[in-house]
PDB file of N, CA, C and O in Angstrom:
ATOM      1  N   MET A   1      26.178  37.528 -18.229  1.00  0.00           N
ATOM      2  CA  MET A   1      26.465  36.086 -18.612  1.00  0.00           C
ATOM      3  C   MET A   1      27.227  35.827 -19.950  1.00  0.00           C
ATOM      4  O   MET A   1      26.816  36.543 -20.862  1.00  0.00           O
ATOM      5  N   SER A   2      28.352  34.879 -20.325  1.00  0.00           N
ATOM      6  CA  SER A   2      28.461  34.963 -21.498  1.00  0.00           C
ATOM      7  C   SER A   2      27.782  34.622 -22.928  1.00  0.00           C
ATOM      8  O   SER A   2      26.580  34.594 -22.664  1.00  0.00           O
ATOM      9  N   LYS A   3      27.871  34.464 -23.724  1.00  0.00           N
ATOM     10  CA  LYS A   3      27.082  33.932 -24.369  1.00  0.00           C
ATOM     11  C   LYS A   3      26.985  32.283 -24.841  1.00  0.00           C
ATOM     12  O   LYS A   3      26.019  31.670 -25.295  1.00  0.00           O
ATOM     13  N   TYR A   4      27.999  31.945 -24.630  1.00  0.00           N
ATOM     14  CA  TYR A   4      27.799  30.512 -24.328  1.00  0.00           C
ATOM     15  C   TYR A   4      27.402  29.934 -23.043  1.00  0.00           C
ATOM     16  O   TYR A   4      27.124  28.735 -23.030  1.00  0.00           O
ATOM     17  N   LYS A   5      27.346  30.511 -22.126  1.00  0.00           N
ATOM     18  CA  LYS A   5      26.824  29.900 -20.811  1.00  0.00           C
ATOM     19  C   LYS A   5      25.062  30.549 -21.129  1.00  0.00           C
ATOM     20  O   LYS A   5      24.087  29.802 -21.045  1.00  0.00           O
ATOM     21  N   GLU A   6      24.983  31.648 -21.396  1.00  0.00           N
ATOM     22  CA  GLU A   6      23.779  31.538 -21.691  1.00  0.00           C
ATOM     23  C   GLU A   6      23.020  30.487 -22.416  1.00  0.00           C
ATOM     24  O   GLU A   6      21.969  29.959 -22.053  1.00  0.00           O
ATOM     25  N   ALA A   7      23.960  30.178 -23.893  1.00  0.00           N
ATOM     26  CA  ALA A   7      23.176  29.276 -24.628  1.00  0.00           C
ATOM     27  C   ALA A   7      22.835  27.984 -23.798  1.00  0.00           C
ATOM     28  O   ALA A   7      21.766  27.382 -23.698  1.00  0.00           O
ATOM     29  N   ALA A   8      24.006  27.750 -23.259  1.00  0.00           N
ATOM     30  CA  ALA A   8      23.947  26.421 -22.249  1.00  0.00           C
ATOM     31  C   ALA A   8      22.927  26.133 -21.427  1.00  0.00           C
ATOM     32  O   ALA A   8      22.386  25.027 -21.429  1.00  0.00           O
ATOM     33  N   VAL A   9      22.595  27.059 -20.689  1.00  0.00           N
ATOM     34  CA  VAL A   9      21.586  27.390 -19.778  1.00  0.00           C
ATOM     35  C   VAL A   9      20.405  27.508 -20.039  1.00  0.00           C
ATOM     36  O   VAL A   9      19.541  27.164 -19.232  1.00  0.00           O
ATOM     37  N   SER A  10      20.088  28.087 -21.381  1.00  0.00           N
ATOM     38  CA  SER A  10      18.604  28.155 -22.354  1.00  0.00           C
ATOM     39  C   SER A  10      18.617  26.727 -22.924  1.00  0.00           C
ATOM     40  O   SER A  10      17.533  26.163 -23.073  1.00  0.00           O
ATOM     41  N   TYR A  11      19.729  26.112 -23.247  1.00  0.00           N
ATOM     42  CA  TYR A  11      19.044  24.412 -23.995  1.00  0.00           C
ATOM     43  C   TYR A  11      18.877  23.767 -22.493  1.00  0.00           C
ATOM     44  O   TYR A  11      18.179  22.753 -22.510  1.00  0.00           O
ATOM     45  N   LEU A  12      19.300  24.087 -21.382  1.00  0.00           N
ATOM     46  CA  LEU A  12      19.296  23.129 -20.001  1.00  0.00           C
ATOM     47  C   LEU A  12      17.762  23.522 -19.846  1.00  0.00           C
ATOM     48  O   LEU A  12      17.131  22.494 -19.602  1.00  0.00           O
ATOM     49  N   ARG A  13      17.085  24.436 -19.889  1.00  0.00           N
ATOM     50  CA  ARG A  13      15.709  25.243 -19.652  1.00  0.00           C
ATOM     51  C   ARG A  13      14.824  24.275 -20.729  1.00  0.00           C
ATOM     52  O   ARG A  13      13.875  23.616 -20.307  1.00  0.00           O
ATOM     53  N   LYS A  14      15.225  24.248 -22.179  1.00  0.00           N
ATOM     54  CA  LYS A  14      14.503  24.089 -22.988  1.00  0.00           C
ATOM     55  C   LYS A  14      13.885  22.683 -22.768  1.00  0.00           C
ATOM     56  O   LYS A  14      12.716  22.303 -22.691  1.00  0.00           O
ATOM     57  N   LYS A  15      15.424  21.860 -22.671  1.00  0.00           N
ATOM     58  CA  LYS A  15      15.307  20.535 -22.475  1.00  0.00           C
ATOM     59  C   LYS A  15      14.376  19.895 -21.433  1.00  0.00           C
ATOM     60  O   LYS A  15      13.650  18.915 -21.598  1.00  0.00           O
ATOM     61  N   ALA A  16      14.547  20.676 -20.272  1.00  0.00           N
ATOM     62  CA  ALA A  16      13.627  20.168 -19.134  1.00  0.00           C
ATOM     63  C   ALA A  16      12.231  20.484 -19.617  1.00  0.00           C
ATOM     64  O   ALA A  16      11.406  19.574 -19.698  1.00  0.00           O
ATOM     65  N   GLU A  17      11.885  21.880 -19.983  1.00  0.00           N
ATOM     66  CA  GLU A  17      10.747  22.108 -20.141  1.00  0.00           C
ATOM     67  C   GLU A  17      10.134  21.063 -21.903  1.00  0.00           C
ATOM     68  O   GLU A  17       8.934  20.846 -22.074  1.00  0.00           O
ATOM     69  N   ALA A  18      10.853  20.744 -22.605  1.00  0.00           N
ATOM     70  CA  ALA A  18      10.189  19.302 -22.715  1.00  0.00           C
ATOM     71  C   ALA A  18      10.207  18.046 -22.809  1.00  0.00           C
ATOM     72  O   ALA A  18       9.593  17.381 -23.643  1.00  0.00           O
ATOM     73  N   ASP A  19      11.108  17.542 -21.720  1.00  0.00           N
ATOM     74  CA  ASP A  19      10.752  16.532 -21.130  1.00  0.00           C
ATOM     75  C   ASP A  19       9.042  16.610 -20.237  1.00  0.00           C
ATOM     76  O   ASP A  19       8.181  15.731 -20.277  1.00  0.00           O
ATOM     77  N   VAL A  20       8.968  17.889 -19.520  1.00  0.00           N
ATOM     78  CA  VAL A  20       7.484  18.205 -18.537  1.00  0.00           C
ATOM     79  C   VAL A  20       6.850  17.878 -19.677  1.00  0.00           C
ATOM     80  O   VAL A  20       6.761  16.651 -19.649  1.00  0.00           O
ATOM     81  N   SER A  21       6.214  18.406 -20.957  1.00  0.00           N
ATOM     82  CA  SER A  21       5.614  18.270 -21.980  1.00  0.00           C
ATOM     83  C   SER A  21       5.551  17.039 -22.484  1.00  0.00           C
ATOM     84  O   SER A  21       4.434  16.536 -22.603  1.00  0.00           O
ATOM     85  N   SER A  22       6.787  16.255 -22.909  1.00  0.00           N
ATOM     86  CA  SER A  22       6.644  14.832 -23.239  1.00  0.00           C
ATOM     87  C   SER A  22       5.913  13.866 -22.139  1.00  0.00           C
ATOM     88  O   SER A  22       5.052  13.017 -22.372  1.00  0.00           O
ATOM     89  N   ALA A  23       6.253  14.077 -21.392  1.00  0.00           N
ATOM     90  CA  ALA A  23       5.851  13.388 -19.666  1.00  0.00           C
ATOM     91  C   ALA A  23       4.382  13.494 -19.704  1.00  0.00           C
ATOM     92  O   ALA A  23       3.590  12.551 -19.682  1.00  0.00           O
ATOM     93  N   GLU A  24       4.114  14.735 -19.764  1.00  0.00           N
ATOM     94  CA  GLU A  24       2.739  14.941 -19.362  1.00  0.00           C
ATOM     95  C   GLU A  24       1.835  13.942 -20.375  1.00  0.00           C
ATOM     96  O   GLU A  24       1.234  12.906 -20.090  1.00  0.00           O
ATOM     97  N   MET A  25       1.982  14.733 -21.836  1.00  0.00           N
ATOM     98  CA  MET A  25       1.390  13.651 -22.886  1.00  0.00           C
ATOM     99  C   MET A  25       1.577  12.562 -22.542  1.00  0.00           C
ATOM    100  O   MET A  25       0.554  11.887 -22.662  1.00  0.00           O
ATOM    101  N   SER A  26       2.514  11.956 -22.106  1.00  0.00           N
ATOM    102  CA  SER A  26       2.653  10.395 -22.192  1.00  0.00           C
ATOM    103  C   SER A  26       1.936  10.102 -21.106  1.00  0.00           C
ATOM    104  O   SER A  26       1.042   9.479 -21.677  1.00  0.00           O
ATOM    105  N   ILE A  27       1.606  10.070 -19.846  1.00  0.00           N
ATOM    106  CA  ILE A  27       0.960  10.125 -18.916  1.00  0.00           C
ATOM    107  C   ILE A  27      -0.667  10.586 -19.036  1.00  0.00           C
ATOM    108  O   ILE A  27      -1.572  10.038 -18.408  1.00  0.00           O
ATOM    109  N   SER A  28      -0.798  11.447 -19.758  1.00  0.00           N
ATOM    110  CA  SER A  28      -2.259  11.558 -20.237  1.00  0.00           C
ATOM    111  C   SER A  28      -2.732  10.722 -21.626  1.00  0.00           C
ATOM    112  O   SER A  28      -3.907  10.479 -21.903  1.00  0.00           O
ATOM    113  N   ILE A  29      -1.803  10.415 -22.273  1.00  0.00           N
ATOM    114  CA  ILE A  29      -2.392   9.063 -23.229  1.00  0.00           C
ATOM    115  C   ILE A  29      -2.484   7.906 -22.558  1.00  0.00           C
ATOM    116  O   ILE A  29      -3.257   6.976 -22.783  1.00  0.00           O
ATOM    117  N   LEU A  30      -1.586   8.008 -21.644  1.00  0.00           N
ATOM    118  CA  LEU A  30      -1.700   6.230 -21.164  1.00  0.00           C
ATOM    119  C   LEU A  30      -3.259   6.262 -19.991  1.00  0.00           C
ATOM    120  O   LEU A  30      -4.045   5.320 -20.098  1.00  0.00           O
ATOM    121  N   LEU A  31      -3.486   7.119 -19.202  1.00  0.00           N
ATOM    122  CA  LEU A  31      -4.614   7.054 -18.183  1.00  0.00           C
ATOM    123  C   LEU A  31      -5.889   7.226 -19.398  1.00  0.00           C
ATOM    124  O   LEU A  31      -6.748   6.359 -19.558  1.00  0.00           O
ATOM    125  N   ASP A  32      -5.841   8.185 -20.001  1.00  0.00           N
ATOM    126  CA  ASP A  32      -7.120   8.470 -20.820  1.00  0.00           C
ATOM    127  C   ASP A  32      -6.968   7.529 -22.268  1.00  0.00           C
ATOM    128  O   ASP A  32      -8.030   7.439 -22.884  1.00  0.00           O
ATOM    129  N   HIS A  33      -6.106   7.012 -22.720  1.00  0.00           N
ATOM    130  CA  HIS A  33      -6.828   6.185 -24.470  1.00  0.00           C
ATOM    131  C   HIS A  33      -5.696   5.226 -23.765  1.00  0.00           C
ATOM    132  O   HIS A  33      -4.533   5.520 -24.042  1.00  0.00           O
ATOM    133  N   PRO A  34      -5.884   4.218 -22.968  1.00  0.00           N
ATOM    134  CA  PRO A  34      -5.170   2.956 -22.410  1.00  0.00           C
ATOM    135  C   PRO A  34      -5.379   1.695 -23.932  1.00  0.00           C
ATOM    136  O   PRO A  34      -4.659   0.722 -24.156  1.00  0.00           O
ATOM    137  N   ALA A  35      -6.518   2.138 -24.702  1.00  0.00           N
ATOM    138  CA  ALA A  35      -6.767   1.028 -25.773  1.00  0.00           C
ATOM    139  C   ALA A  35      -6.255   1.210 -26.883  1.00  0.00           C
ATOM    140  O   ALA A  35      -6.465   0.392 -27.778  1.00  0.00           O
ATOM    141  N   GLY A  36      -5.199   2.688 -27.164  1.00  0.00           N
ATOM    142  CA  GLY A  36      -4.419   2.844 -28.008  1.00  0.00           C
ATOM    143  C   GLY A  36      -2.815   2.401 -27.832  1.00  0.00           C
ATOM    144  O   GLY A  36      -1.936   2.642 -28.660  1.00  0.00           O
ATOM    145  N   ILE A  37      -2.628   1.667 -26.504  1.00  0.00           N
ATOM    146  CA  ILE A  37      -1.506   1.436 -26.419  1.00  0.00           C
ATOM    147  C   ILE A  37      -1.635  -0.650 -27.126  1.00  0.00           C
ATOM    148  O   ILE A  37      -0.674  -1.398 -26.946  1.00  0.00           O
ATOM    149  N   GLY A  38      -2.366  -0.933 -27.530  1.00  0.00           N
ATOM    150  CA  GLY A  38      -2.634  -2.321 -28.548  1.00  0.00           C
ATOM    151  C   GLY A  38      -2.182  -3.408 -27.497  1.00  0.00           C
ATOM    152  O   GLY A  38      -2.793  -3.513 -26.433  1.00  0.00           O
ATOM    153  N   ASP A  39      -1.197  -4.146 -27.777  1.00  0.00           N
ATOM    154  CA  ASP A  39      -0.573  -5.420 -27.568  1.00  0.00           C
ATOM    155  C   ASP A  39       0.141  -5.312 -26.139  1.00  0.00           C
ATOM    156  O   ASP A  39       0.563  -6.302 -25.541  1.00  0.00           O
ATOM    157  N   HIS A  40       0.236  -3.886 -25.613  1.00  0.00           N
ATOM    158  CA  HIS A  40       0.758  -3.820 -24.087  1.00  0.00           C
ATOM    159  C   HIS A  40       0.037  -4.559 -23.073  1.00  0.00           C
ATOM    160  O   HIS A  40      -1.134  -4.194 -22.966  1.00  0.00           O
ATOM    161  N   SER A  41       0.334  -5.335 -22.427  1.00  0.00           N
ATOM    162  CA  SER A  41       0.466  -5.574 -20.902  1.00  0.00           C
ATOM    163  C   SER A  41       0.407  -4.655 -19.569  1.00  0.00           C
ATOM    164  O   SER A  41       1.093  -3.697 -19.213  1.00  0.00           O
ATOM    165  N   THR A  42      -0.861  -5.437 -18.882  1.00  0.00           N
ATOM    166  CA  THR A  42      -0.740  -4.392 -17.720  1.00  0.00           C
ATOM    167  C   THR A  42       0.434  -4.003 -17.094  1.00  0.00           C
ATOM    168  O   THR A  42       0.542  -2.876 -16.611  1.00  0.00           O
ATOM    169  N   GLY A  43       1.255  -4.760 -17.057  1.00  0.00           N
ATOM    170  CA  GLY A  43       3.278  -4.987 -16.601  1.00  0.00           C
ATOM    171  C   GLY A  43       3.475  -3.352 -17.629  1.00  0.00           C
ATOM    172  O   GLY A  43       3.817  -2.249 -17.202  1.00  0.00           O
ATOM    173  N   ASP A  44       3.072  -3.795 -19.208  1.00  0.00           N
ATOM    174  CA  ASP A  44       4.043  -2.585 -19.739  1.00  0.00           C
ATOM    175  C   ASP A  44       3.553  -1.206 -19.275  1.00  0.00           C
ATOM    176  O   ASP A  44       4.307  -0.266 -19.020  1.00  0.00           O
ATOM    177  N   LEU A  45       1.821  -1.171 -19.168  1.00  0.00           N
ATOM    178  CA  LEU A  45       0.943  -0.032 -18.880  1.00  0.00           C
ATOM    179  C   LEU A  45       1.464   0.570 -17.654  1.00  0.00           C
ATOM    180  O   LEU A  45       1.261   1.783 -17.606  1.00  0.00           O
ATOM    181  N   ARG A  46       2.044   0.098 -16.704  1.00  0.00           N
ATOM    182  CA  ARG A  46       2.566   0.072 -15.370  1.00  0.00           C
ATOM    183  C   ARG A  46       3.968   0.725 -15.876  1.00  0.00           C
ATOM    184  O   ARG A  46       3.880   1.944 -16.024  1.00  0.00           O
ATOM    185  N   ASN A  47       4.969   0.288 -16.109  1.00  0.00           N
ATOM    186  CA  ASN A  47       5.859   0.537 -16.664  1.00  0.00           C
ATOM    187  C   ASN A  47       6.370   1.832 -17.216  1.00  0.00           C
ATOM    188  O   ASN A  47       7.234   2.642 -16.879  1.00  0.00           O
ATOM    189  N   ASN A  48       5.112   1.666 -18.643  1.00  0.00           N
ATOM    190  CA  ASN A  48       5.600   3.359 -18.922  1.00  0.00           C
ATOM    191  C   ASN A  48       4.829   4.305 -18.262  1.00  0.00           C
ATOM    192  O   ASN A  48       5.144   5.450 -18.585  1.00  0.00           O
ATOM    193  N   LEU A  49       3.798   4.221 -17.331  1.00  0.00           N
ATOM    194  CA  LEU A  49       3.595   5.161 -16.330  1.00  0.00           C
ATOM    195  C   LEU A  49       4.394   5.126 -15.328  1.00  0.00           C
ATOM    196  O   LEU A  49       3.871   5.640 -14.338  1.00  0.00           O
ATOM    197  N   ASP A  50       5.377   4.765 -15.161  1.00  0.00           N
ATOM    198  CA  ASP A  50       6.587   5.103 -14.028  1.00  0.00           C
ATOM    199  C   ASP A  50       7.671   5.567 -14.879  1.00  0.00           C
ATOM    200  O   ASP A  50       8.134   6.630 -14.464  1.00  0.00           O
ATOM    201  N   GLU A  51       8.138   5.198 -15.760  1.00  0.00           N
ATOM    202  CA  GLU A  51       8.847   6.388 -16.658  1.00  0.00           C
ATOM    203  C   GLU A  51       8.823   7.312 -17.074  1.00  0.00           C
ATOM    204  O   GLU A  51       9.809   7.990 -17.361  1.00  0.00           O
ATOM    205  N   ALA A  52       7.194   7.726 -17.290  1.00  0.00           N
ATOM    206  CA  ALA A  52       6.642   9.103 -17.562  1.00  0.00           C
ATOM    207  C   ALA A  52       6.517   9.758 -16.259  1.00  0.00           C
ATOM    208  O   ALA A  52       6.910  10.924 -16.219  1.00  0.00           O
ATOM    209  N   LEU A  53       6.027   9.222 -15.139  1.00  0.00           N
ATOM    210  CA  LEU A  53       5.988  10.236 -14.106  1.00  0.00           C
ATOM    211  C   LEU A  53       7.221  10.099 -13.316  1.00  0.00           C
ATOM    212  O   LEU A  53       7.062  10.734 -12.274  1.00  0.00           O
ATOM    213  N   ASN A  54       8.582   9.449 -13.364  1.00  0.00           N
ATOM    214  CA  ASN A  54       9.761   9.425 -13.167  1.00  0.00           C
ATOM    215  C   ASN A  54      10.341  10.579 -14.265  1.00  0.00           C
ATOM    216  O   ASN A  54      10.845  11.488 -13.605  1.00  0.00           O
ATOM    217  N   LEU A  55      10.427  10.817 -15.551  1.00  0.00           N
ATOM    218  CA  LEU A  55      10.573  11.796 -16.390  1.00  0.00           C
ATOM    219  C   LEU A  55      10.053  12.848 -16.114  1.00  0.00           C
ATOM    220  O   LEU A  55      10.859  13.762 -16.287  1.00  0.00           O
ATOM    221  N   LEU A  56       8.885  13.263 -15.690  1.00  0.00           N
ATOM    222  CA  LEU A  56       8.055  14.640 -15.252  1.00  0.00           C
ATOM    223  C   LEU A  56       9.102  14.775 -13.625  1.00  0.00           C
ATOM    224  O   LEU A  56      10.066  15.510 -13.838  1.00  0.00           O
ATOM    225  N   ILE A  57       9.086  14.425 -12.676  1.00  0.00           N
ATOM    226  CA  ILE A  57       9.434  14.231 -11.398  1.00  0.00           C
ATOM    227  C   ILE A  57      11.024  14.748 -11.608  1.00  0.00           C
ATOM    228  O   ILE A  57      11.449  15.745 -11.024  1.00  0.00           O
ATOM    229  N   ASP A  58      11.785  13.993 -12.457  1.00  0.00           N
ATOM    230  CA  ASP A  58      13.400  14.438 -13.034  1.00  0.00           C
ATOM    231  C   ASP A  58      12.862  16.101 -13.756  1.00  0.00           C
ATOM    232  O   ASP A  58      12.924  16.980 -12.897  1.00  0.00           O
ATOM    233  N   ALA A  59      12.601  16.372 -14.497  1.00  0.00           N
ATOM    234  CA  ALA A  59      12.720  17.859 -15.419  1.00  0.00           C
ATOM    235  C   ALA A  59      11.959  18.394 -14.515  1.00  0.00           C
ATOM    236  O   ALA A  59      12.467  19.511 -14.428  1.00  0.00           O
ATOM    237  N   ASN A  60      10.902  18.370 -13.617  1.00  0.00           N
ATOM    238  CA  ASN A  60      10.438  19.565 -12.600  1.00  0.00           C
ATOM    239  C   ASN A  60      11.619  19.857 -11.803  1.00  0.00           C
ATOM    240  O   ASN A  60      11.851  21.058 -11.658  1.00  0.00           O
ATOM    241  N   ASP A  61      12.621  18.829 -11.115  1.00  0.00           N
ATOM    242  CA  ASP A  61      13.465  19.421 -10.346  1.00  0.00           C
ATOM    243  C   ASP A  61      14.580  20.042 -11.069  1.00  0.00           C
ATOM    244  O   ASP A  61      15.283  20.838 -10.446  1.00  0.00           O
ATOM    245  N   ARG A  62      14.883  19.744 -12.511  1.00  0.00           N
ATOM    246  CA  ARG A  62      15.591  20.473 -13.002  1.00  0.00           C
ATOM    247  C   ARG A  62      15.644  21.794 -13.027  1.00  0.00           C
ATOM    248  O   ARG A  62      16.579  22.541 -12.740  1.00  0.00           O
ATOM    249  N   LEU A  63      14.083  22.133 -13.558  1.00  0.00           N
ATOM    250  CA  LEU A  63      13.689  23.441 -13.421  1.00  0.00           C
ATOM    251  C   LEU A  63      14.005  24.481 -12.151  1.00  0.00           C
ATOM    252  O   LEU A  63      14.621  25.544 -12.082  1.00  0.00           O
ATOM    253  N   ASP A  64      13.042  23.385 -10.849  1.00  0.00           N
ATOM    254  CA  ASP A  64      13.416  24.049 -10.064  1.00  0.00           C
ATOM    255  C   ASP A  64      14.928  24.854 -10.045  1.00  0.00           C
ATOM    256  O   ASP A  64      15.201  26.051 -10.139  1.00  0.00           O
ATOM    257  N   ILE A  65      15.763  23.663  -9.883  1.00  0.00           N
ATOM    258  CA  ILE A  65      17.502  24.203 -10.074  1.00  0.00           C
ATOM    259  C   ILE A  65      17.613  25.407 -10.738  1.00  0.00           C
ATOM    260  O   ILE A  65      18.208  26.391 -10.300  1.00  0.00           O
ATOM    261  N   LEU A  66      16.995  25.321 -11.879  1.00  0.00           N
ATOM    262  CA  LEU A  66      17.931  26.207 -12.662  1.00  0.00           C
ATOM    263  C   LEU A  66      17.619  27.523 -11.995  1.00  0.00           C
ATOM    264  O   LEU A  66      18.513  28.359 -11.866  1.00  0.00           O
ATOM    265  N   ASP A  67      15.969  27.824 -11.417  1.00  0.00           N
ATOM    266  CA  ASP A  67      15.141  28.779 -10.722  1.00  0.00           C
ATOM    267  C   ASP A  67      16.061  29.206  -9.519  1.00  0.00           C
ATOM    268  O   ASP A  67      16.477  30.359  -9.413  1.00  0.00           O
ATOM    269  N   LYS A  68      16.401  28.042  -8.470  1.00  0.00           N
ATOM    270  CA  LYS A  68      16.843  28.583  -7.579  1.00  0.00           C
ATOM    271  C   LYS A  68      18.403  29.015  -7.851  1.00  0.00           C
ATOM    272  O   LYS A  68      19.062  29.710  -7.078  1.00  0.00           O
ATOM    273  N   TYR A  69      18.779  28.579  -8.856  1.00  0.00           N
ATOM    274  CA  TYR A  69      20.576  29.265  -8.915  1.00  0.00           C
ATOM    275  C   TYR A  69      20.093  30.559  -9.902  1.00  0.00           C
ATOM    276  O   TYR A  69      21.031  31.308 -10.171  1.00  0.00           O
ATOM    277  N   ASN A  70      19.216  30.819 -10.294  1.00  0.00           N
ATOM    278  CA  ASN A  70      18.838  31.846 -11.102  1.00  0.00           C
ATOM    279  C   ASN A  70      19.551  31.924 -12.593  1.00  0.00           C
ATOM    280  O   ASN A  70      19.894  32.891 -13.274  1.00  0.00           O
ATOM    281  N   ASN A  71      19.626  30.544 -12.806  1.00  0.00           N
ATOM    282  CA  ASN A  71      20.094  30.136 -14.672  1.00  0.00           C
ATOM    283  C   ASN A  71      21.735  30.369 -14.337  1.00  0.00           C
ATOM    284  O   ASN A  71      22.414  30.709 -15.306  1.00  0.00           O
ATOM    285  N   PHE A  72      22.451  30.207 -12.988  1.00  0.00           N
ATOM    286  CA  PHE A  72      23.766  29.894 -12.719  1.00  0.00           C
ATOM    287  C   PHE A  72      24.588  31.201 -12.954  1.00  0.00           C
ATOM    288  O   PHE A  72      25.799  31.391 -13.068  1.00  0.00           O
ATOM    289  N   GLU A  73      23.536  32.015 -12.984  1.00  0.00           N
ATOM    290  CA  GLU A  73      24.311  33.516 -13.038  1.00  0.00           C
ATOM    291  C   GLU A  73      25.340  33.868 -12.352  1.00  0.00           C
ATOM    292  O   GLU A  73      26.204  34.596 -12.843  1.00  0.00           O
ATOM    293  N   THR A  74      25.400  33.446 -11.220  1.00  0.00           N
ATOM    294  CA  THR A  74      26.614  33.937 -10.315  1.00  0.00           C
ATOM    295  C   THR A  74      27.700  32.830 -10.187  1.00  0.00           C
ATOM    296  O   THR A  74      28.763  32.999  -9.589  1.00  0.00           O
ATOM    297  N   VAL A  75      27.293  31.584 -10.860  1.00  0.00           N
ATOM    298  CA  VAL A  75      28.219  30.393 -10.633  1.00  0.00           C
ATOM    299  C   VAL A  75      29.569  30.753 -11.306  1.00  0.00           C
ATOM    300  O   VAL A  75      30.507  29.956 -11.273  1.00  0.00           O
TER     301      VAL A  75
END
């Protein structure tokens, strides 16, 4: 794999892993410490939970694709 391709795939994987971590942290805070949200309404809480879950789903899908295609080594 070329250096550029390797760097690009590494970026894609690290970005997805960071998004997983961010989403997990957000979900944990929202579920375990809702008082820390302050003035947010129930609607805000639901929207924030939906956003975090969607980010988690998207990031895991991206990691699955990188694994399925072996980091695009054959592309």
